[in-house]
C-alpha positions in Angstrom: 22.1 -5.1 -15.3 19.8 -7.9 -14.4 17.7 -5.9 -12.1 17.2 -2.4 -14.2 16.7 1.0 -12.8 12.8 1.0 -14.1 12.1 -2.1 -12.2 13.6 -0.7 -9.6 11.3 2.3 -9.5 8.2 0.3 -9.7 9.3 -2.3 -7.2 9.6 0.5 -4.9 6.3 1.8 -5.8 4.4 -1.3 -5.0 6.5 -1.4 -1.5 5.4 2.2 -0.8 1.8 2.0 -1.7 0.7 -1.5 -1.5 -1.3 -1.9 -4.4 -0.9 -2.1 -8.4 -3.3 0.9 -8.3 -1.4 2.8 -5.9 2.1 2.0 -7.8 0.4 3.3 -10.7 -0.7 6.4 -9.8 2.6 7.4 -8.1 4.4 6.7 -11.5 1.7 8.2 -13.3 1.2 5.0 -15.6 -1.2 2.4 -16.1 -2.1 -0.4 -14.1 -1.6 -3.2 -16.4 1.7 -1.5 -17.3 2.7 -1.4 -13.5 1.4 -5.6 -13.5 3.4 -6.7 -16.5 6.9 -5.1 -15.1 6.5 -6.4 -11.7 5.6 -10.2 -13.4 8.6 -9.5 -15.8 11.0 -8.6 -12.7 10.0 -11.4 -10.6 10.3 -14.0 -13.6 14.0 -12.1 -14.5 15.3 -12.2 -11.2 13.8 -15.6 -10.2 12.5 -14.2 -7.1 8.9 -14.0 -5.6 8.8 -10.7 -4.5 4.7 -10.7 -3.7 2.3 -12.9 -2.2 -1.1 -11.9 -3.8 -3.8 -12.5 -1.2 -7.6 -10.9 -2.0 -6.5 -8.2 -4.5 -3.4 -7.2 -2.1 0.3 -7.5 -2.7 2.0 -8.8 0.6 6.0 -8.6 0.4 8.1 -11.3 1.0 10.8 -11.5 3.2 13.0 -11.1 0.0 11.2 -8.1 -0.9 11.9 -6.7 2.4 15.2 -6.9 2.2 15.7 -6.0 -1.6 13.7 -2.7 -0.7 16.5 -1.8 1.5 19.2 -2.0 -0.9 16.9 -0.8 -3.6 15.9 2.7 -1.3 19.8 3.4 -1.1 20.0 3.3 -4.7 16.9 5.2 -5.1 18.3 8.3 -2.8 21.5 8.2 -4.3 19.9 8.9 -7.8 17.6 11.5 -6.7 20.9 13.4 -4.8 22.3 13.3 -8.4 19.3 14.5 -10.4 19.0 17.4 -7.8 22.6 18.3 -8.5 22.5 18.3 -11.7 19.3 20.6 -11.7 21.4 22.6 -9.7 24.3 23.0 -11.8 22.1 23.7 -15.0 20.0 26.8 -13.1 23.8 27.6 -11.3 21.6 27.2 -7.9 23.4 26.4 -4.9 20.7 24.8 -3.1 16.3 24.1 -3.8 13.9 23.0 -1.5 10.1 21.6 -2.2 7.5 22.4 0.3 3.6 21.9 0.2 1.5 22.9 2.7 -2.4 23.0 3.7 -4.2 25.9 2.2 -4.9 27.7 5.1 -1.0 27.5 5.9 -0.5 29.3 2.7 -1.7 32.5 3.5 0.4 33.6 6.5 2.4 30.5 8.5 4.3 29.3 5.6 5.3 32.6 4.0 6.7 34.0 7.1 8.5 30.9 7.3 9.9 30.9 3.9 10.4 34.6 4.0 13.2 33.5 7.0 14.5 30.6 4.9 15.2 33.0 2.2 17.2 35.7 4.0 19.4 33.2 5.5 19.7 31.1 1.8 19.4 34.0 -0.6 20.4 31.8 -3.7 18.0 29.1 -2.6 15.3 28.3 -5.2 12.3 27.6 -3.7 9.0 25.3 -5.0 5.9 26.1 -3.0 2.4 25.2 -3.1 -0.8 24.1 -1.6 -2.0 20.5 -1.4 -5.1 18.7 0.1 -4.3 16.1 2.9 -5.3 13.2 0.0 -2.7 14.0 -2.1 0.0 14.7 0.3 1.3 11.3 0.8 1.6 10.8 -3.2 3.6 14.1 -3.5 5.9 13.1 -0.6 6.3 9.0 -1.5 7.3 10.2 -5.0 9.5 13.1 -4.1 7.5 16.0 -5.7 8.2 17.3 -2.5 10.5 17.3 0.4 8.0 18.0 3.3 4.6 19.4 3.4 2.8 21.0 6.8 -0.5 20.0 7.6 -3.4 20.8 9.6 -5.1 17.3 9.6 -4.3 13.7 10.2 -2.3 12.0 7.5 -1.8 8.4 8.1 0.7 6.6 6.1 3.4 4.3 7.3 6.0 5.6 4.8 5.9 9.1 6.1 7.1 10.6 9.3 5.2 13.0 11.3 6.2 15.6 13.8 3.6 17.4 15.6 4.7 21.1 15.7 1.9 22.2 18.0 -1.9 23.1 17.8 -4.2 25.7 16.5 -7.7 26.6 17.1 -10.8 27.6 15.3 -11.9 31.4 15.4 -15.1 33.3 14.6 -15.0 35.9 12.1 -17.6 38.6 11.2 -18.2 41.7 9.4 -17.2 44.6 11.7 -21.2 46.1 11.6 -22.3 42.3 12.5 -24.4 42.6 16.4 -21.8 40.3 17.7 -18.7 42.4 16.7 -18.3 43.9 20.4 -18.2 40.4 22.2 -14.9 39.2 23.6 -16.0 35.9 23.1 -18.5 33.9 20.8 -20.4 31.2 22.5 -21.8 28.1 20.8 -25.4 29.1 21.9 -24.9 32.6 20.2 -23.7 30.7 17.0 -27.0 28.8 17.2 -28.9 31.8 16.8 -26.7 33.5 14.0 -26.4 32.8 10.2 -22.7 30.7 10.2 -20.4 29.8 7.7 -18.3 26.9 7.5 -17.0 23.6 6.1 -19.4 20.6 5.5 -18.9 17.6 7.6 -17.5 15.8 4.5 -14.4 18.3 5.0 -12.0 17.5 7.8 -12.1 21.0 9.2 -16.0 21.0 8.8 -16.0 17.6 10.6 -14.2 18.7 13.6 -16.4 21.8 14.2 -19.5 19.5 13.7 -17.8 16.8 16.0 -17.0 19.4 18.6 -20.6 21.5 18.5 -22.1 17.9 19.1 -20.1 17.2 21.9 -21.4 20.6 23.6 -24.8 19.6 22.9 -25.3 21.9 19.9 -26.9 20.5 16.4 -25.9 23.9 14.3 -26.0 23.3 10.1 -24.2 26.6 8.6 -26.1 28.2 6.2 -23.6 28.9 3.7 -21.3 25.5 3.3 -17.7 26.9 2.2 -14.9 24.2 1.5 -11.7 26.6 2.3 -11.4 29.4 5.0 -10.7 32.2 2.2 -14.0 31.5 0.6 -15.8 31.5 4.0 -14.0 34.9 5.0 -15.3 36.4 1.6 -18.6 35.4 2.5 -18.4 36.8 6.0 -17.1 40.4 4.5 -20.4 40.2 3.0 -22.5 40.3 6.0 -23.6 37.0 5.2 -22.7 35.3 8.3 -20.3 34.7 11.2 -17.4 32.2 9.8 -15.6 29.4 11.4 -12.4 29.3 10.3 -8.9 28.3 11.7 -6.8 31.0 13.3 -3.8 30.8 10.6 -6.0 31.8 7.9 -6.7 35.2 9.8 -3.4 35.8 11.5 -1.8 39.2 11.4 -4.6 41.1 10.8 -4.1 40.1 6.6 -8.2 40.9 6.3 -8.2 44.3 8.1 -11.7 44.9 7.4 -13.1 42.0 9.6 -13.5 41.3 13.1 -11.7 38.2 14.4 -13.0 36.6 18.1 -12.1 33.5 19.8 -14.9 31.4 20.5 -15.8 30.4 24.4 -15.2 26.5 23.5 -12.4 25.7 22.1 -12.1 23.8 18.7 -8.1 22.7 18.7 -6.6 20.8 15.4 -2.9 19.6 15.0 -0.3 21.1 13.1 2.4 18.4 12.0 5.4 18.5 9.2 5.6 15.4 7.1 8.7 13.9 5.5 9.2 10.4 3.7 10.4 7.8 6.2 12.9 6.1 3.9 14.4 9.3 2.7 17.8 11.1 4.0 16.7 14.9 4.9 19.2 17.4 3.6 20.6 20.4 5.6 18.3 22.3 3.5 15.2 20.4 4.8 16.5 20.1 8.4 16.9 24.4 8.7 13.5 24.9 6.9 11.6 22.8 9.7 13.6 24.1 12.4 12.6 27.6 11.4 9.2 26.3 11.1 9.4 25.0 14.5 10.3 28.3 15.9 7.7 30.3 14.0 4.7 28.0 15.3 6.2 28.2 19.1 6.7 32.1 18.5 2.6 32.5 17.7 2.3 29.9 20.6 4.1 32.2 22.9 2.2 35.0 21.6 -1.3 33.7 22.2 -0.6 32.7 25.7 1.0 36.3 26.2 -2.5 38.2 25.2 
């Protein structure tokens, strides 16, 4: 075989990431190893696959045509690999799912519960991940799909917006504002607050919305994740501004959750690799996910 499978894997990784360093991270190997194999591949095939310009690799027309063929081989190999795993485990199906940390507390467990009821023999690999790591996991096929609450822009991923969520205010039951119907930004400015710093996506969203309404509020305590902010609010250390999914269905029963009078919203999206064929299990999982998000949105509208 003139074009070895390992060469195909490295070529595909460079095409997906656009750089040698990105391909190395995706394949968990060193950059020199990727560079050597890529150069050897071009020499052995007698084809120029990339133009080197300013540290970037620009695919040639030959590379673009070859990529389509390689992708078909890669998809077929993955299907065989999954089939072998299922034979070994005597499992009929399996699916790998990741999500933003805040969605792992309630929304995804609900989706997985329904999916498991419909597919009792399925094996499910589930974990939470940060937005920065999501593209690599999807493109390396560590996960089949990812559900996120912050924008993840990558030309090799397909993003489907499922709906929107909103930030809410969480506090201890003895907080002076606990009896209010809604919490205003002005009230936030006169009390201790807990939310993420502007270096984190949710923190940036909160700050930009506050500033758009003329408020410059620096949180008393920076908490990078919703569950940490909530734990601090339980100790009466301030008003926590978190996403609604982290406090859905009264999972923190001893806290008071209030809407904000001025909405702070974000999108909930599902991501899948653009060049992968979705399995029946993935399509079924995404449909259940759509239904759950719509059901929650309909419930909010009714309240």
